[in-house]
ROMAR-153125 format. One record per residue: residue number from 1; x, z, y of N, C-alpha, C in turn. Coordinates in pm, whole numbers, padded with zeros to 5 digits. Last residue first. Layout:
+-----+--------+--------+--------+--------+--------+--------+--------+--------+--------+
| num |   n_px |   n_pz |   n_py |  ca_px |  ca_pz |  ca_py |   c_px |   c_pz |   c_py |
+-----+--------+--------+--------+--------+--------+--------+--------+--------+--------+
| NUM |      X |      Z |      Y |      X |      Z |      Y |      X |      Z |      Y |
...
+-----+--------+--------+--------+--------+--------+--------+--------+--------+--------+
***
This chain:
+-----+--------+--------+--------+--------+--------+--------+--------+--------+--------+
| num |   n_px |   n_pz |   n_py |  ca_px |  ca_pz |  ca_py |   c_px |   c_pz |   c_py |
+-----+--------+--------+--------+--------+--------+--------+--------+--------+--------+
| 182 |  10214 |  20263 |  05978 |  10053 |  20251 |  05995 |  10040 |  20151 |  06096 |
| 181 |  10461 |  20315 |  05978 |  10405 |  20209 |  05864 |  10255 |  20190 |  05881 |
| 180 |  10550 |  20521 |  06147 |  10578 |  20346 |  06156 |  10499 |  20250 |  06066 |
| 179 |  10433 |  20729 |  05999 |  10339 |  20651 |  06123 |  10395 |  20548 |  06148 |
| 178 |  10573 |  20889 |  05839 |  10546 |  20736 |  05788 |  10448 |  20680 |  05899 |
| 177 |  10619 |  21114 |  05969 |  10749 |  21038 |  05953 |  10710 |  20886 |  05940 |
| 176 |  10302 |  21182 |  06027 |  10419 |  21229 |  06047 |  10549 |  21107 |  06036 |
| 175 |  10048 |  21122 |  05991 |  10108 |  21031 |  05914 |  10237 |  21094 |  05914 |
| 174 |  09891 |  21331 |  06147 |  09843 |  21295 |  06008 |  09950 |  21234 |  05941 |
| 173 |  10044 |  21331 |  06381 |  10030 |  21448 |  06346 |  09955 |  21412 |  06179 |
| 172 |  10033 |  21035 |  06498 |  10137 |  21123 |  06450 |  10148 |  21238 |  06367 |
| 171 |  09754 |  21024 |  06540 |  09804 |  20942 |  06422 |  09952 |  21018 |  06384 |
| 170 |  09617 |  21354 |  06662 |  09694 |  21214 |  06664 |  09728 |  21140 |  06536 |
| 169 |  09452 |  21537 |  06582 |  09436 |  21510 |  06698 |  09506 |  21363 |  06751 |
| 168 |  09263 |  21503 |  06271 |  09376 |  21539 |  06346 |  09373 |  21512 |  06469 |
| 167 |  08979 |  21647 |  06078 |  09083 |  21559 |  06111 |  09188 |  21617 |  06207 |
| 166 |  08761 |  21769 |  05994 |  08879 |  21812 |  05916 |  09003 |  21710 |  05931 |
| 165 |  08547 |  21762 |  06180 |  08559 |  21870 |  06059 |  08678 |  21880 |  05973 |
| 164 |  08577 |  21558 |  06347 |  08575 |  21701 |  06417 |  08573 |  21792 |  06299 |
| 163 |  08840 |  21302 |  06267 |  08720 |  21387 |  06232 |  08686 |  21516 |  06290 |
| 162 |  09039 |  21122 |  06286 |  08979 |  21200 |  06393 |  08882 |  21283 |  06370 |
| 161 |  09058 |  21058 |  06016 |  09167 |  21076 |  06078 |  09153 |  21195 |  06204 |
| 160 |  08781 |  21148 |  05849 |  08844 |  21069 |  05906 |  08969 |  21131 |  05957 |
| 159 |  08595 |  21318 |  05699 |  08666 |  21246 |  05616 |  08758 |  21148 |  05711 |
| 158 |  08301 |  21332 |  05941 |  08381 |  21392 |  05801 |  08483 |  21265 |  05744 |
| 157 |  08251 |  21212 |  06177 |  08283 |  21336 |  06175 |  08382 |  21397 |  06061 |
| 156 |  08431 |  20907 |  06251 |  08305 |  20975 |  06173 |  08374 |  21105 |  06167 |
| 155 |  08670 |  20755 |  06372 |  08606 |  20833 |  06411 |  08465 |  20909 |  06368 |
| 154 |  08778 |  20584 |  06158 |  08861 |  20697 |  06194 |  08776 |  20796 |  06314 |
| 153 |  08729 |  20446 |  05872 |  08618 |  20487 |  05968 |  08676 |  20610 |  06050 |
| 152 |  09068 |  20490 |  05747 |  08921 |  20423 |  05732 |  08851 |  20490 |  05858 |
| 151 |  09399 |  20448 |  05879 |  09283 |  20489 |  05866 |  09160 |  20456 |  05828 |
| 150 |  09616 |  20224 |  05669 |  09555 |  20235 |  05780 |  09453 |  20334 |  05769 |
| 149 |  09862 |  20036 |  05521 |  09759 |  20160 |  05486 |  09726 |  20175 |  05653 |
| 148 |  09996 |  19769 |  05310 |  09971 |  19810 |  05478 |  09862 |  19916 |  05434 |
| 147 |  10257 |  19583 |  05203 |  10145 |  19651 |  05181 |  10128 |  19711 |  05319 |
| 146 |  10502 |  19468 |  05215 |  10418 |  19378 |  05255 |  10274 |  19431 |  05252 |
| 145 |  10669 |  19591 |  05083 |  10702 |  19647 |  05235 |  10592 |  19554 |  05321 |
| 144 |  10566 |  19802 |  04808 |  10607 |  19648 |  04848 |  10611 |  19674 |  05033 |
| 143 |  10635 |  20060 |  04690 |  10590 |  19925 |  04567 |  10634 |  19798 |  04672 |
| 142 |  10681 |  20199 |  04910 |  10766 |  20193 |  04813 |  10754 |  20082 |  04689 |
| 141 |  10421 |  20212 |  05045 |  10540 |  20120 |  05078 |  10630 |  20135 |  04989 |
| 140 |  10277 |  20384 |  04875 |  10247 |  20275 |  04863 |  10338 |  20163 |  04914 |
| 139 |  10443 |  20640 |  04887 |  10395 |  20560 |  04769 |  10399 |  20425 |  04769 |
| 138 |  10387 |  20698 |  05202 |  10542 |  20647 |  05108 |  10522 |  20569 |  04993 |
| 137 |  10132 |  20720 |  05213 |  10209 |  20581 |  05250 |  10314 |  20540 |  05210 |
| 136 |  10074 |  20941 |  05060 |  10012 |  20818 |  05039 |  10098 |  20687 |  05082 |
| 135 |  10261 |  21152 |  05212 |  10275 |  21098 |  05069 |  10225 |  20979 |  05026 |
| 134 |  10125 |  21138 |  05458 |  10228 |  21097 |  05452 |  10290 |  21050 |  05296 |
| 133 |  09867 |  21259 |  05354 |  09872 |  21133 |  05382 |  09993 |  21067 |  05409 |
| 132 |  09942 |  21409 |  05053 |  09892 |  21405 |  05196 |  09915 |  21289 |  05224 |
| 131 |  09728 |  21472 |  04759 |  09827 |  21433 |  04802 |  09817 |  21397 |  04973 |
| 130 |  09518 |  21448 |  04516 |  09553 |  21546 |  04584 |  09713 |  21486 |  04640 |
| 129 |  09244 |  21195 |  04595 |  09394 |  21222 |  04543 |  09444 |  21346 |  04622 |
| 128 |  08978 |  21029 |  04510 |  09028 |  21178 |  04568 |  09143 |  21179 |  04507 |
| 127 |  08897 |  20679 |  04500 |  08923 |  20779 |  04421 |  08974 |  20922 |  04524 |
| 126 |  08633 |  20500 |  04537 |  08696 |  20564 |  04641 |  08782 |  20683 |  04559 |
| 125 |  08506 |  20474 |  04256 |  08563 |  20323 |  04328 |  08661 |  20380 |  04443 |
| 124 |  08577 |  20705 |  04030 |  08473 |  20684 |  04170 |  08581 |  20561 |  04209 |
| 123 |  08702 |  20804 |  03827 |  08585 |  20874 |  03865 |  08515 |  20782 |  03950 |
| 122 |  08951 |  20652 |  03769 |  08838 |  20617 |  03694 |  08706 |  20668 |  03735 |
| 121 |  09141 |  20832 |  03876 |  09122 |  20654 |  03935 |  08998 |  20641 |  03863 |
| 120 |  09237 |  21133 |  03947 |  09141 |  21037 |  03865 |  09084 |  20892 |  03895 |
| 119 |  09534 |  21192 |  04088 |  09399 |  21179 |  04071 |  09354 |  21124 |  03974 |
| 118 |  09818 |  21150 |  04089 |  09723 |  21226 |  04206 |  09603 |  21271 |  04186 |
| 117 |  09910 |  20934 |  03919 |  09963 |  21075 |  03923 |  09881 |  21198 |  03988 |
| 116 |  09765 |  20743 |  04021 |  09725 |  20785 |  03929 |  09768 |  20942 |  03866 |
| 115 |  09963 |  20609 |  04226 |  09836 |  20705 |  04279 |  09783 |  20772 |  04155 |
| 114 |  10111 |  20450 |  04057 |  10169 |  20578 |  04133 |  10073 |  20656 |  04154 |
| 113 |  09939 |  20271 |  03936 |  10015 |  20338 |  03851 |  10081 |  20473 |  03923 |
| 112 |  09827 |  20126 |  04153 |  09761 |  20254 |  04093 |  09828 |  20323 |  03974 |
| 111 |  10071 |  19995 |  04266 |  09988 |  20109 |  04342 |  09933 |  20210 |  04253 |
| 110 |  10078 |  19814 |  04050 |  10169 |  19918 |  04075 |  10156 |  20015 |  04176 |
| 109 |  09830 |  19670 |  04102 |  09861 |  19778 |  03984 |  09964 |  19857 |  03960 |
| 108 |  09865 |  19592 |  04328 |  09788 |  19653 |  04326 |  09802 |  19748 |  04194 |
| 107 |  10071 |  19381 |  04266 |  10129 |  19488 |  04358 |  09990 |  19611 |  04371 |
| 106 |  09898 |  19200 |  04139 |  10019 |  19278 |  04074 |  10073 |  19403 |  04137 |
| 105 |  09722 |  19132 |  04318 |  09658 |  19217 |  04205 |  09802 |  19264 |  04129 |
| 104 |  09856 |  19114 |  04632 |  09850 |  19086 |  04513 |  09796 |  19177 |  04402 |
| 103 |  09924 |  19267 |  04886 |  09886 |  19097 |  04858 |  09866 |  19045 |  04742 |
| 102 |  09697 |  19512 |  05016 |  09805 |  19466 |  04917 |  09800 |  19314 |  04889 |
| 101 |  09597 |  19764 |  05195 |  09592 |  19636 |  05189 |  09741 |  19593 |  05103 |
| 100 |  09373 |  20065 |  05225 |  09485 |  20016 |  05132 |  09475 |  19864 |  05142 |
|  99 |  09257 |  20307 |  05405 |  09244 |  20174 |  05379 |  09397 |  20106 |  05316 |
|  98 |  09183 |  20662 |  05367 |  09253 |  20565 |  05408 |  09227 |  20415 |  05347 |
|  97 |  09033 |  20951 |  05447 |  09023 |  20841 |  05399 |  09099 |  20737 |  05478 |
|  96 |  09088 |  21300 |  05444 |  09140 |  21202 |  05518 |  09111 |  21046 |  05408 |
|  95 |  09096 |  21625 |  05514 |  09042 |  21551 |  05415 |  09032 |  21390 |  05478 |
|  94 |  09279 |  21925 |  05487 |  09266 |  21781 |  05556 |  09197 |  21694 |  05443 |
|  93 |  09283 |  22283 |  05575 |  09219 |  22141 |  05466 |  09194 |  22035 |  05551 |
|  92 |  09530 |  22443 |  05732 |  09422 |  22373 |  05727 |  09377 |  22257 |  05670 |
|  91 |  09791 |  22511 |  05776 |  09687 |  22631 |  05753 |  09525 |  22582 |  05727 |
|  90 |  09939 |  22289 |  05814 |  09938 |  22397 |  05915 |  09822 |  22489 |  05893 |
|  89 |  09755 |  22103 |  05618 |  09815 |  22095 |  05705 |  09827 |  22186 |  05793 |
|  88 |  09670 |  22054 |  05261 |  09669 |  22147 |  05371 |  09789 |  22111 |  05481 |
|  87 |  09473 |  21768 |  05151 |  09580 |  21842 |  05134 |  09602 |  21943 |  05248 |
|  86 |  09323 |  21471 |  05003 |  09307 |  21613 |  05030 |  09400 |  21693 |  05014 |
|  85 |  09242 |  21121 |  05103 |  09342 |  21254 |  05016 |  09295 |  21382 |  05092 |
|  84 |  09091 |  20857 |  04899 |  09063 |  20983 |  05009 |  09184 |  21096 |  04954 |
|  83 |  09098 |  20515 |  04979 |  09121 |  20639 |  04885 |  09105 |  20766 |  04986 |
|  82 |  08991 |  20201 |  04950 |  09006 |  20308 |  05000 |  09011 |  20453 |  04905 |
|  81 |  09144 |  19843 |  04885 |  09086 |  19976 |  04846 |  09077 |  20078 |  04953 |
|  80 |  09206 |  19513 |  04831 |  09190 |  19630 |  04914 |  09137 |  19730 |  04854 |
|  79 |  09322 |  19175 |  04857 |  09339 |  19283 |  04750 |  09322 |  19424 |  04860 |
|  78 |  09110 |  18926 |  05014 |  09243 |  19030 |  05031 |  09209 |  19142 |  04909 |
|  77 |  08951 |  18644 |  04982 |  08947 |  18760 |  04929 |  09123 |  18813 |  04944 |
|  76 |  08774 |  18365 |  05131 |  08902 |  18448 |  05065 |  08901 |  18571 |  05068 |
|  75 |  08531 |  18106 |  05140 |  08543 |  18268 |  05147 |  08682 |  18296 |  05066 |
|  74 |  08406 |  17855 |  05085 |  08507 |  17879 |  05221 |  08522 |  18030 |  05264 |
|  73 |  08431 |  17736 |  04786 |  08373 |  17813 |  04867 |  08445 |  17865 |  04974 |
|  72 |  08593 |  17612 |  04569 |  08570 |  17548 |  04712 |  08489 |  17652 |  04801 |
|  71 |  08617 |  17784 |  04369 |  08726 |  17787 |  04455 |  08722 |  17694 |  04590 |
|  70 |  08403 |  17921 |  04191 |  08380 |  17816 |  04296 |  08462 |  17851 |  04384 |
|  69 |  08513 |  18081 |  03960 |  08423 |  18007 |  03923 |  08347 |  17897 |  04047 |
|  68 |  08708 |  18246 |  04122 |  08732 |  18128 |  04038 |  08649 |  18044 |  03984 |
|  67 |  08704 |  18250 |  04464 |  08606 |  18293 |  04353 |  08665 |  18185 |  04240 |
|  66 |  09047 |  18347 |  04574 |  08916 |  18254 |  04608 |  08849 |  18283 |  04463 |
|  65 |  09308 |  18520 |  04759 |  09217 |  18496 |  04648 |  09116 |  18446 |  04680 |
|  64 |  09582 |  18423 |  04969 |  09477 |  18510 |  04955 |  09411 |  18448 |  04783 |
|  63 |  09785 |  18248 |  05008 |  09854 |  18377 |  04912 |  09707 |  18486 |  04945 |
|  62 |  09759 |  17981 |  05095 |  09718 |  18089 |  05180 |  09768 |  18247 |  05127 |
|  61 |  09844 |  17832 |  04871 |  09866 |  17792 |  05019 |  09832 |  17932 |  05116 |
|  60 |  09737 |  17946 |  04643 |  09897 |  17947 |  04654 |  09919 |  17917 |  04807 |
|  59 |  09510 |  18159 |  04573 |  09514 |  18023 |  04631 |  09663 |  18024 |  04676 |
|  58 |  09430 |  18277 |  04259 |  09516 |  18269 |  04371 |  09541 |  18152 |  04424 |
|  57 |  09102 |  18420 |  04173 |  09216 |  18304 |  04117 |  09306 |  18308 |  04275 |
|  56 |  08885 |  18626 |  04023 |  08957 |  18590 |  04128 |  09052 |  18495 |  04091 |
|  55 |  08743 |  18720 |  03816 |  08659 |  18654 |  03852 |  08745 |  18578 |  03998 |
|  54 |  08952 |  18889 |  03644 |  08867 |  18770 |  03583 |  08794 |  18686 |  03681 |
|  53 |  09032 |  19080 |  03841 |  09159 |  18971 |  03763 |  09066 |  18858 |  03688 |
|  52 |  08817 |  19215 |  03907 |  08862 |  19122 |  03978 |  09001 |  19000 |  03924 |
|  51 |  08763 |  19323 |  03668 |  08666 |  19213 |  03710 |  08737 |  19121 |  03805 |
|  50 |  08969 |  19485 |  03670 |  08956 |  19412 |  03556 |  08867 |  19299 |  03583 |
|  49 |  08900 |  19652 |  03899 |  09040 |  19555 |  03862 |  09029 |  19450 |  03764 |
|  48 |  08687 |  19796 |  03795 |  08661 |  19699 |  03928 |  08781 |  19599 |  03907 |
|  47 |  08788 |  19935 |  03592 |  08691 |  19851 |  03566 |  08660 |  19728 |  03653 |
|  46 |  08976 |  20098 |  03743 |  08987 |  20005 |  03664 |  08914 |  19922 |  03615 |
|  45 |  08992 |  20142 |  04097 |  08921 |  20172 |  03991 |  08962 |  20067 |  03887 |
|  44 |  09169 |  20019 |  04306 |  09192 |  20152 |  04250 |  09126 |  20179 |  04111 |
|  43 |  09028 |  19873 |  04426 |  09113 |  19780 |  04344 |  09195 |  19934 |  04247 |
|  42 |  08812 |  19860 |  04651 |  08807 |  19958 |  04508 |  08910 |  19899 |  04369 |
|  41 |  08775 |  19551 |  04801 |  08765 |  19708 |  04786 |  08775 |  19761 |  04640 |
|  40 |  08853 |  19336 |  04893 |  08781 |  19321 |  04742 |  08722 |  19472 |  04705 |
|  39 |  08779 |  19188 |  05189 |  08854 |  19281 |  05117 |  08787 |  19263 |  04980 |
|  38 |  08716 |  18860 |  05311 |  08684 |  18990 |  05263 |  08754 |  19070 |  05185 |
|  37 |  08691 |  18607 |  05526 |  08770 |  18693 |  05462 |  08707 |  18812 |  05418 |
|  36 |  08443 |  18468 |  05647 |  08562 |  18383 |  05548 |  08683 |  18447 |  05495 |
|  35 |  08140 |  18516 |  05718 |  08279 |  18587 |  05703 |  08331 |  18474 |  05622 |
|  34 |  07886 |  18429 |  05783 |  07979 |  18373 |  05859 |  08117 |  18432 |  05830 |
|  33 |  07675 |  18521 |  05597 |  07709 |  18592 |  05728 |  07794 |  18518 |  05830 |
|  32 |  07698 |  18329 |  05390 |  07563 |  18339 |  05453 |  07596 |  18426 |  05577 |
|  31 |  07952 |  18418 |  05321 |  07934 |  18250 |  05359 |  07826 |  18278 |  05426 |
|  30 |  07865 |  18675 |  05212 |  07981 |  18643 |  05298 |  07996 |  18519 |  05384 |
|  29 |  07679 |  18620 |  05003 |  07676 |  18668 |  05119 |  07755 |  18648 |  05250 |
|  28 |  07886 |  18509 |  04824 |  07766 |  18420 |  04839 |  07706 |  18473 |  05000 |
|  27 |  08086 |  18710 |  04788 |  08119 |  18579 |  04842 |  08020 |  18527 |  04900 |
|  26 |  07918 |  18905 |  04657 |  07993 |  18906 |  04773 |  08019 |  18801 |  04859 |
|  25 |  07860 |  18771 |  04421 |  07731 |  18798 |  04514 |  07819 |  18832 |  04656 |
|  24 |  08105 |  18727 |  04293 |  08055 |  18641 |  04337 |  07925 |  18615 |  04417 |
|  23 |  08196 |  19015 |  04281 |  08273 |  18931 |  04365 |  08182 |  18807 |  04420 |
|  22 |  07912 |  19242 |  04328 |  08022 |  19175 |  04265 |  08044 |  19090 |  04317 |
|  21 |  07702 |  19449 |  04368 |  07833 |  19428 |  04454 |  07912 |  19372 |  04348 |
|  20 |  07476 |  19555 |  04248 |  07496 |  19377 |  04280 |  07628 |  19345 |  04348 |
|  19 |  07441 |  19786 |  04251 |  07515 |  19741 |  04170 |  07531 |  19579 |  04144 |
|  18 |  07548 |  19929 |  04573 |  07467 |  19850 |  04495 |  07547 |  19813 |  04345 |
|  17 |  07671 |  20280 |  04612 |  07687 |  20117 |  04623 |  07589 |  20058 |  04529 |
|  16 |  07717 |  20557 |  04574 |  07598 |  20523 |  04672 |  07609 |  20363 |  04711 |
|  15 |  08055 |  20523 |  04500 |  07923 |  20608 |  04502 |  07867 |  20526 |  04606 |
|  14 |  08180 |  20231 |  04328 |  08200 |  20347 |  04430 |  08066 |  20405 |  04435 |
|  13 |  08137 |  20020 |  04178 |  08187 |  20133 |  04095 |  08211 |  20263 |  04190 |
|  12 |  08089 |  19785 |  04283 |  07997 |  19845 |  04237 |  08020 |  19959 |  04160 |
|  11 |  08305 |  19816 |  04611 |  08262 |  19749 |  04493 |  08127 |  19837 |  04421 |
|  10 |  08302 |  19823 |  04968 |  08318 |  19908 |  04814 |  08273 |  19821 |  04717 |
|   9 |  08518 |  19718 |  05264 |  08452 |  19750 |  05156 |  08428 |  19794 |  05039 |
|   8 |  08723 |  19638 |  05482 |  08673 |  19750 |  05433 |  08515 |  19796 |  05362 |
|   7 |  08751 |  19410 |  05598 |  08830 |  19437 |  05504 |  08834 |  19562 |  05419 |
|   6 |  08607 |  19106 |  05707 |  08548 |  19259 |  05657 |  08639 |  19336 |  05540 |
|   5 |  08628 |  18862 |  05935 |  08672 |  18930 |  05818 |  08600 |  19076 |  05821 |
|   4 |  08707 |  18564 |  06050 |  08593 |  18653 |  06066 |  08592 |  18741 |  05942 |
|   3 |  08964 |  18355 |  06186 |  08947 |  18444 |  06095 |  08808 |  18570 |  06131 |
|   2 |  09014 |  18029 |  06250 |  08955 |  18155 |  06304 |  08913 |  18231 |  06190 |
|   1 |  09314 |  17854 |  06175 |  09178 |  17893 |  06127 |  09124 |  18026 |  06192 |
+-----+--------+--------+--------+--------+--------+--------+--------+--------+--------+
***
């Protein structure tokens, strides 16, 4: 199967996002635009996660999710989120956004339990966490080796791994010993 995907989206609980961003609408427009795999975005937000649990059903063959009310729709969903980490590295404040992919709603719940120690997950669909990038990767990978973490929008000036205002010069500087998981 040829995969046309967008794995970095936001649901309706993220700042500056349409209130129309519901799973059924995302799937409808994904089909119109030719996407067959879409990230759920924002699984860290409790209300959005609750919606995901109600509106998605696991497709056993693909290990991805489909819209429960229309399982014949040719659009699959992967459980995803974006988080912002804020930490100090070599005397400079770093603000980096990361995307997390996880294979199931169950592992998303486990990730949320860990990340809630570092910030309020209810405030925004893209929570701000008081932890370093390596800490984030370690917490996520301890839940499941099938999880993935990677930098979000790597080149934008703000909140990105290579950003001019709070970024790094290399992936290794940002993720240190956890780079092998990126």
